[in-house]
C-alpha positions as CSV (number, residue, x, y, z in Angstrom):
1,X,-42.2,-27.6,15.9
2,X,-39.6,-24.9,16.2
3,X,-39.3,-22.5,19.0
4,X,-42.8,-21.0,19.9
5,X,-43.4,-17.5,19.5
6,X,-46.7,-17.7,21.5
7,X,-47.3,-20.4,24.2
8,X,-50.4,-20.7,26.4
9,X,-51.2,-23.3,28.9
10,X,-54.1,-24.2,31.0
11,X,-56.1,-21.1,30.3
12,X,-59.5,-20.8,32.1
13,X,-61.4,-17.8,31.8
14,X,-64.9,-16.2,30.7
15,X,-67.3,-13.5,31.7
16,X,-68.4,-12.7,35.2
17,X,-69.1,-16.0,36.9
18,X,-69.5,-17.8,33.6
19,X,-66.5,-20.0,32.8
20,X,-66.1,-20.2,28.9
21,X,-62.5,-21.6,28.4
22,X,-61.4,-24.6,30.3
23,X,-57.9,-25.3,30.4
24,X,-56.8,-24.5,26.9
25,X,-53.2,-25.1,25.8
26,X,-51.4,-24.5,22.4
27,X,-48.6,-22.8,20.7
28,X,-47.7,-21.2,17.3
29,X,-44.1,-20.5,15.9
30,X,-42.8,-17.7,13.6
31,X,-44.0,-18.4,10.0
32,X,-46.8,-20.6,11.1
33,X,-50.6,-20.4,11.3
34,X,-52.5,-22.0,14.4
35,X,-56.3,-22.3,13.2
36,X,-58.7,-22.5,16.0
37,X,-61.9,-24.2,14.9
38,X,-65.0,-25.4,16.3
39,X,-68.8,-25.0,16.6
40,X,-70.2,-21.6,17.5
41,X,-70.1,-21.0,21.2
42,X,-67.4,-23.2,22.3
43,X,-65.0,-20.5,23.3
44,X,-62.9,-19.5,20.4
45,X,-63.4,-15.9,20.5
46,X,-63.1,-15.9,24.2
47,X,-59.6,-17.5,23.9
48,X,-58.4,-15.0,21.5
49,X,-59.6,-12.0,23.7
50,X,-57.5,-13.7,26.6
51,X,-54.4,-14.2,24.5
52,X,-54.7,-10.4,23.6
53,X,-55.3,-9.5,27.3
54,X,-59.0,-8.2,26.5
55,X,-60.2,-10.6,29.2
56,X,-58.2,-11.8,32.2
57,X,-57.0,-15.4,32.6
58,X,-58.3,-17.0,36.0
59,X,-55.8,-19.8,35.6
60,X,-52.9,-20.5,33.2
61,X,-50.2,-18.7,31.6
62,X,-49.4,-17.1,28.4
63,X,-45.9,-16.5,27.0
64,X,-44.7,-14.3,24.0
65,X,-41.1,-14.9,23.1
66,X,-40.7,-17.1,26.1
67,X,-41.5,-14.0,28.2
68,X,-44.6,-14.3,30.7
69,X,-47.3,-11.8,29.8
70,X,-49.9,-12.8,32.4
71,X,-51.4,-9.7,33.7
72,X,-50.1,-7.5,31.0
73,X,-52.9,-5.3,29.6
74,X,-54.0,-5.4,26.0
75,X,-52.6,-2.0,25.1
76,X,-49.1,-3.2,26.5
77,X,-49.5,-6.4,24.6
78,X,-49.9,-4.5,21.5
79,X,-46.6,-2.7,22.3
80,X,-45.0,-6.1,22.8
81,X,-45.9,-7.1,19.1
82,X,-49.3,-8.4,19.1
83,X,-52.2,-7.2,16.6
84,X,-55.7,-8.2,16.9
85,X,-58.6,-8.1,14.7
86,X,-61.8,-9.0,16.5
87,X,-64.9,-10.6,15.2
88,X,-67.4,-8.1,16.6
89,X,-67.1,-4.3,15.8
90,X,-63.9,-5.0,13.6
91,X,-63.6,-1.3,12.5
92,X,-64.4,2.2,13.9
93,X,-67.5,3.0,12.1
94,X,-67.3,6.9,12.5
95,X,-63.9,7.1,11.0
96,X,-63.1,7.0,7.3
97,X,-61.5,4.0,5.7
98,X,-58.3,5.8,5.6
99,X,-58.2,6.8,9.2
100,X,-59.2,3.2,10.1
101,X,-55.9,2.2,8.3
102,X,-53.7,4.6,9.4
103,X,-54.9,5.5,13.1
104,X,-52.2,3.5,15.0
105,X,-49.5,4.1,12.6
106,X,-46.8,6.8,13.3
107,X,-46.6,7.1,9.4
108,X,-50.1,8.1,8.1
109,X,-49.1,7.5,4.5
110,X,-50.5,4.9,2.4
111,X,-47.3,3.4,0.9
112,X,-47.5,0.3,3.2
113,X,-50.9,-0.6,2.0
114,X,-50.0,-0.8,-1.9
115,X,-49.9,-4.7,-1.8
116,X,-53.3,-4.7,0.1
117,X,-54.8,-2.4,-2.4
118,X,-53.6,-4.7,-5.3
119,X,-55.6,-7.5,-3.7
120,X,-58.6,-5.3,-2.3
121,X,-58.9,-2.3,-4.6
122,X,-62.2,-1.5,-3.1
123,X,-60.4,-0.1,-0.1
124,X,-58.4,2.3,-2.2
125,X,-61.6,3.4,-3.9
126,X,-63.4,4.1,-0.6
127,X,-60.7,5.8,1.6
128,X,-62.8,8.8,2.1
129,X,-65.9,6.7,2.9
130,X,-67.1,6.3,6.6
131,X,-66.2,2.8,7.5
132,X,-69.8,2.3,9.1
133,X,-71.3,2.5,5.7
134,X,-69.3,-0.7,4.4
135,X,-71.1,-4.1,4.2
136,X,-70.1,-6.6,6.9
137,X,-67.7,-8.5,4.5
138,X,-66.0,-5.2,3.6
139,X,-65.5,-4.3,7.1
140,X,-63.7,-7.6,7.6
141,X,-61.4,-6.8,4.7
142,X,-60.7,-3.3,6.1
143,X,-59.9,-4.9,9.6
144,X,-57.8,-7.8,8.0
145,X,-55.8,-5.0,6.1
146,X,-55.2,-2.9,8.9
147,X,-54.0,-5.8,11.1
148,X,-51.9,-7.2,8.4
149,X,-50.2,-3.8,7.6
150,X,-49.0,-3.5,11.1
151,X,-46.6,-6.2,10.4
152,X,-46.4,-7.2,14.1
153,X,-44.7,-10.5,14.8
154,X,-48.0,-12.0,16.1
155,X,-51.3,-11.4,14.4
156,X,-54.7,-12.7,16.1
157,X,-57.5,-12.9,13.6
158,X,-61.2,-13.7,14.7
159,X,-63.3,-14.9,11.8
160,X,-61.7,-12.8,9.2
161,X,-63.6,-14.6,6.3
162,X,-67.0,-13.9,8.0
163,X,-69.4,-12.3,5.1
164,X,-66.4,-12.2,2.7
165,X,-66.7,-13.5,-1.0
166,X,-64.6,-16.3,-1.9
167,X,-62.4,-14.4,-4.3
168,X,-61.4,-12.2,-1.5
169,X,-61.0,-14.9,0.8
170,X,-58.5,-16.4,-1.6
171,X,-56.7,-12.9,-1.6
172,X,-56.6,-13.1,2.2
173,X,-55.0,-16.5,2.1
174,X,-52.3,-15.3,-0.3
175,X,-51.5,-12.3,1.9
176,X,-51.3,-14.7,5.0
177,X,-48.9,-16.9,2.9
178,X,-46.8,-13.8,2.4
179,X,-46.8,-12.9,6.0
180,X,-45.8,-16.3,7.2
181,X,-42.9,-16.0,4.8
182,X,-41.7,-12.8,6.4
183,X,-41.9,-14.6,9.9
184,X,-45.2,-13.5,11.1
185,X,-46.9,-16.0,13.5
186,X,-50.8,-16.1,13.2
187,X,-53.5,-17.3,15.4
188,X,-56.7,-17.6,13.4
189,X,-60.2,-18.3,14.6
190,X,-62.2,-19.6,11.8
191,X,-65.6,-21.3,10.9
192,X,-64.9,-21.7,7.1
193,X,-63.2,-25.1,6.8
194,X,-62.2,-24.4,3.3
195,X,-60.5,-21.2,4.3
196,X,-58.8,-23.0,7.1
197,X,-57.5,-25.6,5.0
198,X,-55.6,-23.1,2.8
199,X,-53.7,-21.4,5.6
200,X,-53.3,-23.9,8.5
201,X,-50.2,-25.3,9.6
202,X,-51.7,-26.5,12.9
203,X,-55.0,-27.0,14.1
204,X,-56.5,-26.5,17.7
205,X,-60.1,-27.9,17.8
206,X,-62.5,-26.7,20.6
207,X,-65.3,-28.5,22.1
208,X,-67.1,-27.0,25.2
209,X,-64.3,-24.7,26.0
210,X,-61.8,-27.3,26.0
211,X,-59.1,-28.4,23.4
212,X,-60.5,-31.7,21.8
213,X,-57.9,-32.0,19.1
214,X,-54.6,-30.4,18.3
215,X,-51.7,-31.1,16.1
216,X,-50.0,-30.4,12.7
217,X,-52.3,-30.1,9.7
218,X,-50.6,-33.3,8.2
219,X,-51.6,-35.0,11.3
220,X,-55.4,-34.5,11.2
221,X,-57.5,-35.4,8.3
222,X,-60.6,-33.6,7.2
223,X,-63.1,-36.1,8.5
224,X,-61.9,-35.8,12.1
225,X,-62.2,-32.1,11.7
226,X,-65.9,-32.4,10.2
227,X,-66.6,-34.7,13.1
228,X,-66.0,-31.9,15.6
229,X,-67.7,-29.3,13.5
230,X,-70.9,-31.1,12.9
231,X,-73.6,-30.6,15.5
């Protein structure tokens, strides 16, 4: 593996007194996708929140481009080059599609979104529509487009394909491939193994808050992945 853009080691964290993530370690390099997979409730989303700084790490370390960012708040991590698209409440329901796309941008124009509109024309057709009126899958597409267009060095995606039709999942995969080519590093939490197989360079498989399996895509066959996904 080339030099890691993001490294995390021995992460422990959760909610209140409940420990959810137990000693998770991993890394992702520029131009690479780390897919975090596992059954529901094993700590995947919690791990992503800890990487973004939305949840504190009780133990362990997170490094971005070799710099320790433990204790750095989420807003500051965004300023350092991390974008995050959450699984729950992925958009601002009370804002228009246009405002969701451009809210965090200095340039409120739409030129940067042209490649995304080409893949997801529904976004361009509904620019003035309130995001809260979109379907669940459409909200995920909107969140994905917003995160990708930020063009940050590191993008964290939590279940981007949830509720999305396969045709648009394929478009997501193509756009992720282009982002990788531009040097973006991505950590993607995903339940859809078919989508993960389209985009993954590395897998990190979680069970009961721990990393059960980690390695390059060519090191881990589908049967081993399915063994950890099946109840």
